[in-house]
PASEBA-1860 file (N, C-alpha, C; in nm, 3 decimals):
! residues 257
1> MKKTNFNV> -2.948/-1.779/2.210/-2.882/-1.730/2.088/-2.920/-1.819/1.971 ~ -2.966/-1.760/1.862/-3.009/-1.835/1.747/-2.891/-1.900/1.677 ~ -2.904/-2.027/1.644/-2.800/-2.098/1.572/-2.827/-2.091/1.423 ~ -2.726/-2.057/1.345/-2.742/-2.040/1.202/-2.669/-2.149/1.127 ~ -2.734/-2.209/1.027/-2.677/-2.317/0.950/-2.586/-2.262/0.841 ~ -2.461/-2.308/0.835/-2.368/-2.262/0.733/-2.416/-2.301/0.594 ~ -2.495/-2.408/0.581/-2.538/-2.456/0.450/-2.685/-2.426/0.425 ~ -2.728/-2.310/0.467/-2.868/-2.272/0.450/-2.904/-2.266/0.302
9> SRRTFLSH> -3.028/-2.308/0.269/-3.072/-2.304/0.130/-3.108/-2.162/0.089 ~ -3.123/-2.138/-0.043/-3.156/-2.005/-0.090/-3.291/-1.962/-0.036 ~ -3.388/-2.053/-0.033/-3.521/-2.017/0.018/-3.513/-1.978/0.164 ~ -3.439/-2.056/0.244/-3.423/-2.022/0.385/-3.350/-1.890/0.400 ~ -3.250/-1.870/0.316/-3.173/-1.745/0.319/-3.265/-1.627/0.298 ~ -3.353/-1.638/0.198/-3.441/-1.526/0.166/-3.546/-1.503/0.274 ~ -3.571/-1.605/0.356/-3.674/-1.590/0.459/-3.623/-1.516/0.581 ~ -3.491/-1.494/0.589/-3.431/-1.423/0.700/-3.390/-1.284/0.656
17> SSKATFAL> -3.390/-1.190/0.748/-3.360/-1.052/0.710/-3.235/-0.996/0.777 ~ -3.186/-1.061/0.881/-3.073/-1.002/0.954/-2.944/-1.018/0.878 ~ -2.853/-0.922/0.896/-2.722/-0.928/0.833/-2.640/-1.043/0.888 ~ -2.665/-1.081/1.013/-2.592/-1.194/1.070/-2.627/-1.322/0.996 ~ -2.759/-1.340/0.965/-2.799/-1.459/0.893/-2.738/-1.460/0.755 ~ -2.729/-1.344/0.691/-2.662/-1.337/0.560/-2.519/-1.386/0.569 ~ -2.445/-1.333/0.664/-2.303/-1.361/0.667/-2.271/-1.499/0.720 ~ -2.354/-1.551/0.812/-2.323/-1.678/0.873/-2.398/-1.794/0.809
25> GIGSSMIG> -2.511/-1.766/0.745/-2.588/-1.872/0.682/-2.550/-1.886/0.537 ~ -2.423/-1.891/0.509/-2.375/-1.883/0.373/-2.365/-2.020/0.309 ~ -2.423/-2.033/0.190/-2.405/-2.151/0.109/-2.296/-2.123/0.009 ~ -2.288/-2.203/-0.095/-2.175/-2.189/-0.187/-2.176/-2.058/-0.262 ~ -2.291/-1.990/-0.271/-2.294/-1.864/-0.345/-2.362/-1.753/-0.267 ~ -2.378/-1.768/-0.138/-2.451/-1.671/-0.058/-2.358/-1.582/0.022 ~ -2.280/-1.503/-0.044/-2.194/-1.410/0.026/-2.161/-1.294/-0.064 ~ -2.117/-1.186/-0.003/-2.075/-1.070/-0.080/-2.184/-1.015/-0.168
33> SAFLTACG> -2.154/-0.997/-0.298/-2.250/-0.935/-0.389/-2.372/-1.022/-0.411 ~ -2.362/-1.153/-0.381/-2.479/-1.240/-0.393/-2.589/-1.196/-0.299 ~ -2.553/-1.131/-0.191/-2.652/-1.080/-0.096/-2.742/-0.978/-0.164 ~ -2.683/-0.885/-0.239/-2.763/-0.786/-0.310/-2.849/-0.851/-0.417 ~ -2.794/-0.949/-0.487/-2.869/-1.016/-0.592/-2.990/-1.088/-0.535 ~ -2.967/-1.163/-0.427/-3.074/-1.241/-0.366/-3.183/-1.153/-0.308 ~ -3.145/-1.036/-0.262/-3.242/-0.947/-0.199/-3.300/-0.845/-0.297 ~ -3.278/-0.868/-0.424/-3.338/-0.780/-0.523/-3.267/-0.646/-0.535
41> GGGEGEEE> -3.139/-0.644/-0.510/-3.063/-0.520/-0.526/-3.019/-0.461/-0.397 ~ -3.102/-0.470/-0.293/-3.063/-0.422/-0.162/-3.064/-0.271/-0.152 ~ -3.055/-0.223/-0.031/-3.054/-0.080/-0.006/-2.917/-0.034/0.036 ~ -2.912/0.088/0.086/-2.784/0.147/0.122/-2.713/0.067/0.230 ~ -2.790/0.019/0.330/-2.730/-0.058/0.438/-2.669/-0.187/0.390 ~ -2.739/-0.258/0.299/-2.686/-0.383/0.246/-2.562/-0.359/0.161 ~ -2.562/-0.251/0.082/-2.445/-0.220/0.001/-2.323/-0.195/0.089 ~ -2.345/-0.128/0.203/-2.235/-0.102/0.295/-2.183/-0.233/0.353
49> AVSLLSTG> -2.276/-0.325/0.385/-2.236/-0.454/0.440/-2.152/-0.532/0.341 ~ -2.194/-0.534/0.214/-2.120/-0.605/0.112/-1.981/-0.544/0.095 ~ -1.975/-0.412/0.093/-1.846/-0.344/0.076/-1.751/-0.378/0.189 ~ -1.801/-0.390/0.309/-1.716/-0.416/0.425/-1.671/-0.560/0.432 ~ -1.759/-0.653/0.395/-1.732/-0.794/0.419/-1.670/-0.868/0.303 ~ -1.679/-0.817/0.182/-1.630/-0.893/0.068/-1.488/-0.852/0.029 ~ -1.417/-0.947/-0.030/-1.277/-0.928/-0.068/-1.262/-0.956/-0.217 ~ -1.187/-0.869/-0.287/-1.161/-0.890/-0.428/-1.038/-0.973/-0.451
57> FEQIPLGY> -1.005/-0.998/-0.577/-0.893/-1.083/-0.614/-0.764/-1.005/-0.634 ~ -0.771/-0.871/-0.635/-0.653/-0.790/-0.657/-0.607/-0.724/-0.528 ~ -0.478/-0.700/-0.518/-0.421/-0.636/-0.400/-0.462/-0.489/-0.396 ~ -0.514/-0.445/-0.283/-0.553/-0.305/-0.269/-0.438/-0.228/-0.203 ~ -0.429/-0.097/-0.229/-0.320/-0.018/-0.170/-0.331/-0.014/-0.018 ~ -0.216/-0.007/0.047/-0.215/0.012/0.192/-0.277/0.147/0.225 ~ -0.341/0.154/0.339/-0.401/0.280/0.381/-0.306/0.367/0.462 ~ -0.178/0.329/0.466/-0.078/0.401/0.544/0.060/0.371/0.487
65> DYMALEPH> 0.159/0.450/0.523/0.296/0.430/0.475/0.358/0.308/0.541 ~ 0.462/0.254/0.477/0.530/0.139/0.533/0.584/0.167/0.673 ~ 0.628/0.290/0.697/0.687/0.324/0.825/0.584/0.363/0.931 ~ 0.458/0.366/0.893/0.356/0.422/0.982/0.333/0.340/1.108 ~ 0.365/0.212/1.106/0.339/0.126/1.221/0.460/0.112/1.313 ~ 0.567/0.183/1.281/0.685/0.180/1.369/0.654/0.246/1.503 ~ 0.719/0.202/1.611/0.826/0.101/1.618/0.775/-0.042/1.629 ~ 0.645/-0.060/1.628/0.587/-0.191/1.655/0.610/-0.288/1.538
73> IDAMTMEI> 0.596/-0.237/1.415/0.630/-0.313/1.295/0.713/-0.221/1.208 ~ 0.835/-0.262/1.177/0.929/-0.172/1.109/0.896/-0.157/0.961 ~ 0.944/-0.049/0.902/0.912/-0.013/0.764/0.962/-0.118/0.664 ~ 1.084/-0.170/0.686/1.136/-0.268/0.590/1.053/-0.395/0.590 ~ 1.014/-0.440/0.708/0.929/-0.559/0.716/0.798/-0.535/0.643 ~ 0.735/-0.419/0.667/0.609/-0.389/0.602/0.625/-0.385/0.450 ~ 0.732/-0.322/0.403/0.750/-0.310/0.258/0.771/-0.446/0.193 ~ 0.858/-0.527/0.253/0.882/-0.660/0.198/0.756/-0.746/0.208
81> HYTKHAAA> 0.689/-0.738/0.320/0.568/-0.817/0.343/0.462/-0.785/0.238 ~ 0.441/-0.655/0.214/0.335/-0.612/0.123/0.375/-0.630/-0.023 ~ 0.495/-0.585/-0.060/0.533/-0.583/-0.201/0.587/-0.715/-0.253 ~ 0.632/-0.802/-0.165/0.688/-0.931/-0.207/0.594/-1.047/-0.173 ~ 0.575/-1.070/-0.044/0.495/-1.186/-0.002/0.349/-1.173/-0.043 ~ 0.283/-1.066/0.001/0.141/-1.050/-0.029/0.117/-1.031/-0.178 ~ 0.206/-0.957/-0.244/0.191/-0.936/-0.388/0.201/-1.068/-0.464 ~ 0.289/-1.156/-0.418/0.302/-1.287/-0.483/0.174/-1.369/-0.468
89> YAKNLGEA> 0.113/-1.363/-0.350/-0.014/-1.435/-0.332/-0.120/-1.383/-0.429 ~ -0.129/-1.251/-0.443/-0.228/-1.192/-0.533/-0.202/-1.233/-0.678 ~ -0.075/-1.230/-0.720/-0.039/-1.268/-0.856/-0.073/-1.414/-0.882 ~ -0.033/-1.501/-0.790/-0.057/-1.644/-0.808/-0.206/-1.678/-0.798 ~ -0.279/-1.601/-0.718/-0.424/-1.621/-0.711/-0.487/-1.589/-0.846 ~ -0.443/-1.481/-0.908/-0.496/-1.447/-1.039/-0.472/-1.558/-1.140 ~ -0.353/-1.617/-1.137/-0.322/-1.728/-1.226/-0.412/-1.847/-1.198 ~ -0.429/-1.880/-1.071/-0.513/-1.994/-1.034/-0.658/-1.971/-1.075
97> ASEENVDV> -0.707/-1.849/-1.058/-0.844/-1.818/-1.096/-0.864/-1.834/-1.246 ~ -0.765/-1.793/-1.324/-0.773/-1.808/-1.469/-0.769/-1.956/-1.508 ~ -0.681/-2.030/-1.447/-0.667/-2.172/-1.478/-0.791/-2.253/-1.440 ~ -0.861/-2.209/-1.335/-0.974/-2.286/-1.283/-1.108/-2.220/-1.312 ~ -1.106/-2.123/-1.405/-1.229/-2.058/-1.454/-1.314/-1.999/-1.342 ~ -1.248/-1.928/-1.251/-1.319/-1.861/-1.142/-1.358/-1.721/-1.186 ~ -1.481/-1.683/-1.158/-1.530/-1.550/-1.190/-1.476/-1.451/-1.088 ~ -1.377/-1.371/-1.128/-1.311/-1.281/-1.034/-1.394/-1.157/-1.004
105> SRPLEEVM> -1.511/-1.144/-1.066/-1.600/-1.034/-1.029/-1.682/-1.069/-0.905 ~ -1.676/-1.196/-0.866/-1.746/-1.241/-0.746/-1.653/-1.227/-0.625 ~ -1.707/-1.222/-0.504/-1.622/-1.212/-0.385/-1.533/-1.335/-0.368 ~ -1.412/-1.313/-0.324/-1.319/-1.423/-0.298/-1.372/-1.517/-0.190 ~ -1.457/-1.465/-0.102/-1.514/-1.548/0.005/-1.586/-1.671/-0.050 ~ -1.647/-1.658/-0.167/-1.715/-1.773/-0.226/-1.618/-1.888/-0.250 ~ -1.500/-1.855/-0.298/-1.398/-1.958/-0.321/-1.349/-2.015/-0.189 ~ -1.324/-1.927/-0.091/-1.274/-1.974/0.038/-1.369/-2.076/0.101
113> MNISKYST> -1.497/-2.050/0.093/-1.594/-2.138/0.158/-1.615/-2.270/0.085 ~ -1.562/-2.280/-0.036/-1.571/-2.404/-0.113/-1.432/-2.449/-0.158 ~ -1.332/-2.420/-0.078/-1.194/-2.440/-0.120/-1.161/-2.586/-0.147 ~ -1.235/-2.679/-0.090/-1.210/-2.821/-0.113/-1.232/-2.860/-0.259 ~ -1.301/-2.776/-0.335/-1.329/-2.804/-0.476/-1.217/-2.753/-0.568 ~ -1.120/-2.683/-0.508/-1.018/-2.619/-0.589/-0.879/-2.680/-0.564 ~ -0.783/-2.630/-0.639/-0.647/-2.683/-0.631/-0.573/-2.635/-0.507 ~ -0.460/-2.700/-0.480/-0.372/-2.655/-0.372/-0.321/-2.514/-0.401
121> KMRNNGGG> -0.295/-2.485/-0.526/-0.250/-2.350/-0.564/-0.355/-2.246/-0.525 ~ -0.481/-2.276/-0.552/-0.588/-2.183/-0.515/-0.599/-2.171/-0.363 ~ -0.588/-2.283/-0.295/-0.599/-2.281/-0.148/-0.489/-2.196/-0.086 ~ -0.365/-2.219/-0.127/-0.253/-2.147/-0.066/-0.255/-1.999/-0.099 ~ -0.278/-1.967/-0.226/-0.270/-1.827/-0.268/-0.399/-1.750/-0.244 ~ -0.513/-1.817/-0.257/-0.639/-1.752/-0.222/-0.644/-1.722/-0.073 ~ -0.600/-1.819/0.007/-0.594/-1.796/0.151/-0.495/-1.687/0.186 ~ -0.378/-1.692/0.124/-0.277/-1.590/0.151/-0.326/-1.451/0.117
129> HYNHELFW> -0.395/-1.439/0.005/-0.446/-1.308/-0.036/-0.557/-1.260/0.057 ~ -0.654/-1.346/0.084/-0.764/-1.307/0.174/-0.711/-1.267/0.311 ~ -0.623/-1.347/0.366/-0.572/-1.322/0.500/-0.499/-1.188/0.508 ~ -0.416/-1.161/0.408/-0.338/-1.037/0.412/-0.425/-0.914/0.387 ~ -0.524/-0.926/0.299/-0.611/-0.811/0.274/-0.684/-0.771/0.403 ~ -0.723/-0.869/0.483/-0.785/-0.838/0.612/-0.682/-0.782/0.710 ~ -0.564/-0.842/0.711/-0.458/-0.802/0.803/-0.424/-0.654/0.788 ~ -0.408/-0.606/0.665/-0.376/-0.464/0.645/-0.486/-0.375/0.699
137> KIMTPSGQ> -0.611/-0.417/0.682/-0.724/-0.333/0.724/-0.737/-0.321/0.874 ~ -0.701/-0.426/0.946/-0.726/-0.422/1.091/-0.604/-0.372/1.168 ~ -0.512/-0.306/1.095/-0.402/-0.236/1.162/-0.407/-0.088/1.126 ~ -0.357/-0.004/1.216/-0.360/0.140/1.196/-0.245/0.204/1.272 ~ -0.191/0.316/1.222/-0.086/0.387/1.296/-0.136/0.442/1.429 ~ -0.266/0.465/1.438/-0.323/0.521/1.561/-0.404/0.416/1.634 ~ -0.335/0.310/1.677/-0.403/0.201/1.746/-0.482/0.250/1.866 ~ -0.604/0.198/1.881/-0.693/0.247/1.986/-0.675/0.179/2.121
145> GMPSGNLA> -0.591/0.078/2.129/-0.564/0.014/2.256/-0.665/-0.091/2.295 ~ -0.793/-0.054/2.298/-0.898/-0.146/2.337/-1.021/-0.120/2.251 ~ -1.105/-0.221/2.232/-1.230/-0.201/2.157/-1.330/-0.121/2.240 ~ -1.433/-0.076/2.174/-1.540/-0.004/2.242/-1.674/-0.048/2.185 ~ -1.781/0.004/2.240/-1.914/-0.021/2.186/-1.958/-0.166/2.195 ~ -2.033/-0.209/2.093/-2.091/-0.343/2.092/-1.984/-0.452/2.096 ~ -1.874/-0.430/2.025/-1.769/-0.530/2.024/-1.709/-0.548/2.162 ~ -1.685/-0.440/2.232/-1.628/-0.449/2.367/-1.721/-0.529/2.459
153> EAITGAFG> -1.851/-0.503/2.448/-1.948/-0.576/2.530/-1.948/-0.724/2.493 ~ -1.941/-0.753/2.364/-1.944/-0.892/2.319/-1.818/-0.966/2.364 ~ -1.704/-0.901/2.360/-1.579/-0.964/2.405/-1.586/-0.995/2.554 ~ -1.636/-0.900/2.632/-1.650/-0.924/2.775/-1.747/-1.039/2.801 ~ -1.857/-1.043/2.726/-1.954/-1.150/2.743/-1.899/-1.286/2.706 ~ -1.817/-1.291/2.602/-1.766/-1.419/2.553/-1.647/-1.470/2.630 ~ -1.559/-1.379/2.677/-1.433/-1.421/2.737/-1.418/-1.383/2.884 ~ -1.509/-1.302/2.935/-1.503/-1.260/3.074/-1.448/-1.120/3.092
161> SFEMFREQ> -1.352/-1.082/3.009/-1.293/-0.949/3.011/-1.205/-0.934/2.888 ~ -1.168/-0.811/2.856/-1.076/-0.790/2.744/-0.942/-0.855/2.774 ~ -0.898/-0.849/2.898/-0.769/-0.907/2.935/-0.769/-1.059/2.914 ~ -0.882/-1.124/2.945/-0.891/-1.268/2.926/-0.896/-1.303/2.777 ~ -0.965/-1.220/2.699/-0.964/-1.239/2.554/-0.823/-1.224/2.500 ~ -0.755/-1.118/2.542/-0.619/-1.094/2.494/-0.529/-1.211/2.526 ~ -0.543/-1.266/2.644/-0.460/-1.381/2.683/-0.487/-1.501/2.592 ~ -0.614/-1.529/2.563/-0.648/-1.642/2.476/-0.596/-1.620/2.334
169> FETAAKTR> -0.610/-1.496/2.284/-0.566/-1.465/2.150/-0.414/-1.479/2.139 ~ -0.344/-1.425/2.238/-0.198/-1.435/2.238/-0.153/-1.581/2.244 ~ -0.221/-1.661/2.323/-0.186/-1.803/2.333/-0.205/-1.872/2.199 ~ -0.315/-1.841/2.130/-0.339/-1.901/1.999/-0.231/-1.863/1.900 ~ -0.186/-1.737/1.907/-0.082/-1.689/1.816/0.055/-1.745/1.849 ~ 0.088/-1.749/1.977/0.221/-1.793/2.019/0.240/-1.944/2.007 ~ 0.133/-2.020/2.020/0.145/-2.165/2.020/0.112/-2.229/1.886 ~ 0.075/-2.150/1.785/0.055/-2.206/1.651/0.188/-2.262/1.603
177> FGSGWAWL> 0.195/-2.392/1.584/0.321/-2.455/1.545/0.355/-2.418/1.401 ~ 0.478/-2.375/1.379/0.519/-2.336/1.245/0.451/-2.208/1.201 ~ 0.418/-2.200/1.073/0.357/-2.080/1.018/0.206/-2.088/1.024 ~ 0.142/-1.972/1.035/-0.003/-1.971/1.038/-0.059/-1.839/1.086 ~ -0.184/-1.843/1.133/-0.257/-1.724/1.176/-0.336/-1.754/1.302 ~ -0.358/-1.650/1.382/-0.453/-1.657/1.494/-0.568/-1.563/1.464 ~ -0.689/-1.600/1.509/-0.810/-1.529/1.466/-0.906/-1.501/1.581 ~ -0.981/-1.393/1.565/-1.105/-1.370/1.638/-1.217/-1.380/1.534
185> VLDKDNLL> -1.311/-1.470/1.557/-1.419/-1.491/1.460/-1.555/-1.485/1.528 ~ -1.657/-1.469/1.445/-1.795/-1.489/1.486/-1.838/-1.622/1.427 ~ -1.876/-1.717/1.512/-1.903/-1.851/1.462/-2.049/-1.868/1.422 ~ -2.088/-1.989/1.383/-2.222/-2.013/1.330/-2.330/-1.999/1.436 ~ -2.292/-1.995/1.562/-2.388/-1.972/1.670/-2.391/-1.824/1.711 ~ -2.328/-1.738/1.628/-2.319/-1.593/1.656/-2.239/-1.564/1.782 ~ -2.141/-1.649/1.813/-2.057/-1.631/1.930/-1.914/-1.598/1.888 ~ -1.847/-1.515/1.967/-1.707/-1.484/1.942/-1.620/-1.601/1.987
193> KVGSTPNQ> -1.524/-1.638/1.903/-1.432/-1.747/1.935/-1.291/-1.708/1.892 ~ -1.192/-1.765/1.958/-1.052/-1.746/1.923/-0.993/-1.880/1.883 ~ -0.911/-1.880/1.780/-0.845/-2.002/1.736/-0.735/-1.970/1.637 ~ -0.677/-2.074/1.576/-0.570/-2.052/1.480/-0.582/-2.151/1.365 ~ -0.514/-2.119/1.256/-0.510/-2.205/1.139/-0.367/-2.214/1.088 ~ -0.331/-2.324/1.023/-0.194/-2.338/0.973/-0.174/-2.270/0.838 ~ -0.051/-2.238/0.809/-0.011/-2.187/0.678/-0.096/-2.068/0.637 ~ -0.158/-2.072/0.517/-0.246/-1.963/0.475/-0.392/-2.003/0.476
201> DNPLMDIS> -0.427/-2.105/0.553/-0.567/-2.139/0.573/-0.636/-2.032/0.656 ~ -0.768/-2.029/0.650/-0.845/-1.936/0.733/-0.978/-1.998/0.772 ~ -1.048/-1.939/0.868/-1.170/-2.000/0.922/-1.288/-2.002/0.825 ~ -1.280/-1.934/0.710/-1.386/-1.942/0.611/-1.380/-2.072/0.531 ~ -1.264/-2.134/0.526/-1.246/-2.251/0.441/-1.325/-2.371/0.491 ~ -1.386/-2.443/0.398/-1.466/-2.558/0.437/-1.381/-2.675/0.486 ~ -1.251/-2.666/0.470/-1.161/-2.772/0.517/-1.100/-2.739/0.654 ~ -1.130/-2.620/0.706/-1.069/-2.575/0.831/-1.137/-2.638/0.952
209> EFQGIPLM> -1.055/-2.682/1.048/-1.110/-2.733/1.174/-1.166/-2.621/1.260 ~ -1.116/-2.499/1.241/-1.164/-2.383/1.315/-1.237/-2.292/1.215 ~ -1.368/-2.275/1.234/-1.448/-2.204/1.136/-1.522/-2.085/1.195 ~ -1.550/-1.988/1.111/-1.626/-1.869/1.149/-1.597/-1.756/1.052 ~ -1.658/-1.642/1.075/-1.634/-1.523/0.994/-1.524/-1.442/1.062 ~ -1.409/-1.424/0.998/-1.299/-1.352/1.063/-1.331/-1.206/1.090 ~ -1.306/-1.164/1.213/-1.315/-1.023/1.250/-1.176/-0.960/1.254 ~ -1.078/-1.036/1.298/-0.939/-0.990/1.298/-0.848/-1.112/1.298
217> GIDVWEHA> -0.725/-1.091/1.251/-0.629/-1.199/1.250/-0.488/-1.144/1.257 ~ -0.397/-1.224/1.308/-0.256/-1.185/1.313/-0.174/-1.288/1.238 ~ -0.087/-1.240/1.152/0.003/-1.323/1.073/0.122/-1.363/1.160 ~ 0.140/-1.492/1.183/0.255/-1.537/1.262/0.355/-1.616/1.178 ~ 0.351/-1.597/1.045/0.462/-1.643/0.962/0.584/-1.559/0.999 ~ 0.701/-1.618/0.990/0.822/-1.545/1.029/0.846/-1.421/0.944 ~ 0.800/-1.422/0.819/0.824/-1.304/0.735/0.749/-1.181/0.786 ~ 0.652/-1.200/0.875/0.576/-1.088/0.929/0.651/-1.014/1.040
225> YYLNYQNR> 0.757/-1.078/1.094/0.821/-1.016/1.210/0.971/-1.040/1.222 ~ 1.029/-1.123/1.138/1.164/-1.173/1.164/1.273/-1.066/1.160 ~ 1.259/-0.965/1.074/1.365/-0.864/1.064/1.385/-0.788/1.194 ~ 1.279/-0.765/1.265/1.287/-0.686/1.389/1.289/-0.773/1.514 ~ 1.209/-0.880/1.513/1.193/-0.960/1.634/1.270/-1.093/1.629 ~ 1.335/-1.123/1.517/1.406/-1.250/1.499/1.315/-1.368/1.538 ~ 1.355/-1.447/1.635/1.274/-1.562/1.673/1.180/-1.532/1.789 ~ 1.164/-1.405/1.825/1.084/-1.368/1.942/0.940/-1.340/1.902
233> RPDYVTAF> 0.870/-1.443/1.859/0.730/-1.427/1.819/0.645/-1.367/1.931 ~ 0.662/-1.408/2.058/0.579/-1.349/2.164/0.593/-1.197/2.173 ~ 0.712/-1.144/2.149/0.729/-0.998/2.153/0.652/-0.931/2.040 ~ 0.653/-0.991/1.923/0.577/-0.940/1.809/0.428/-0.943/1.837 ~ 0.380/-1.053/1.894/0.237/-1.065/1.926/0.195/-0.959/2.027 ~ 0.279/-0.934/2.127/0.248/-0.831/2.226/0.245/-0.693/2.160 ~ 0.341/-0.666/2.071/0.347/-0.536/2.004/0.227/-0.513/1.913 ~ 0.170/-0.619/1.861/0.057/-0.610/1.768/-0.059/-0.530/1.826
241> WSVVNWDE> -0.083/-0.543/1.958/-0.197/-0.474/2.019/-0.187/-0.323/2.004 ~ -0.067/-0.271/1.986/-0.050/-0.126/1.973/-0.094/-0.072/1.838 ~ -0.117/-0.161/1.741/-0.156/-0.115/1.608/-0.291/-0.169/1.563 ~ -0.365/-0.234/1.651/-0.496/-0.288/1.612/-0.594/-0.175/1.585 ~ -0.661/-0.185/1.474/-0.764/-0.088/1.435/-0.899/-0.138/1.487 ~ -0.928/-0.107/1.613/-1.050/-0.159/1.673/-1.175/-0.101/1.609 ~ -1.165/0.018/1.549/-1.280/0.073/1.477/-1.318/-0.018/1.361 ~ -1.218/-0.066/1.289/-1.245/-0.155/1.175/-1.299/-0.290/1.222
249> VGRRYDTL> -1.238/-0.345/1.326/-1.286/-0.473/1.379/-1.429/-0.458/1.429 ~ -1.456/-0.347/1.496/-1.591/-0.321/1.546/-1.693/-0.305/1.436 ~ -1.653/-0.241/1.325/-1.745/-0.226/1.212/-1.778/-0.362/1.152 ~ -1.679/-0.449/1.143/-1.707/-0.584/1.092/-1.806/-0.656/1.183 ~ -1.784/-0.645/1.312/-1.876/-0.711/1.407/-2.016/-0.654/1.396 ~ -2.028/-0.521/1.394/-2.160/-0.458/1.388/-2.234/-0.494/1.260 ~ -2.161/-0.518/1.152/-2.223/-0.555/1.026/-2.283/-0.695/1.032 ~ -2.225/-0.779/1.115/-2.267/-0.920/1.121/-2.379/-0.946/1.219
257> V> -2.395/-0.860/1.318/-2.492/-0.890/1.424/-2.612/-0.796/1.419
END
């Protein structure tokens, strides 16, 4: 398996053609729309990759009603989570971007990967916004139960079976002390890995001990589940599998490899 350098130079970047090298060989400005710029505009396939992998600075509408994920995630939790918690991250991120002269026409991923250069306000709210924008996308009212296609094969290859992957992911989510997230990522060696991050950190951040390109993540802050599950985080984590949008997770994986 080819190992890709996270700090690849622009010349090295241009010498590679695979989408995996684009996404994993990212320097401070080599992500999202920079891919099209570096490649001279890019074609339809590259535009699709950018659209799928990049995140903006504004909150996007949910693709489903607040009640759509019931009984696994209740409507009131979803409404409060989206309109209060996530909306606050987006608002505060906009303020931080203005204060720190960040070009909001660029993908948020650029900031995440260089977060050590920014303020705590940017770290907390940029991370909170990025994490939640991905979280909404990888859930669906019609959860598919299990992945299929290339992602299913990759999960089996990396973890031994889907059941073993699920066990590792649940352990990462259940044992994250305090607030945080559990993730499935593609790392710099193009391998699937499971891990967790505290608070609103994520694996894209240059300060994170666990790094990679997020394919899916679960929010284990209490505000994500407390109204329905109270202190029973394990029950919430188990219920999460019923709403995972494996088509979306699979599209992210296929774009990277």
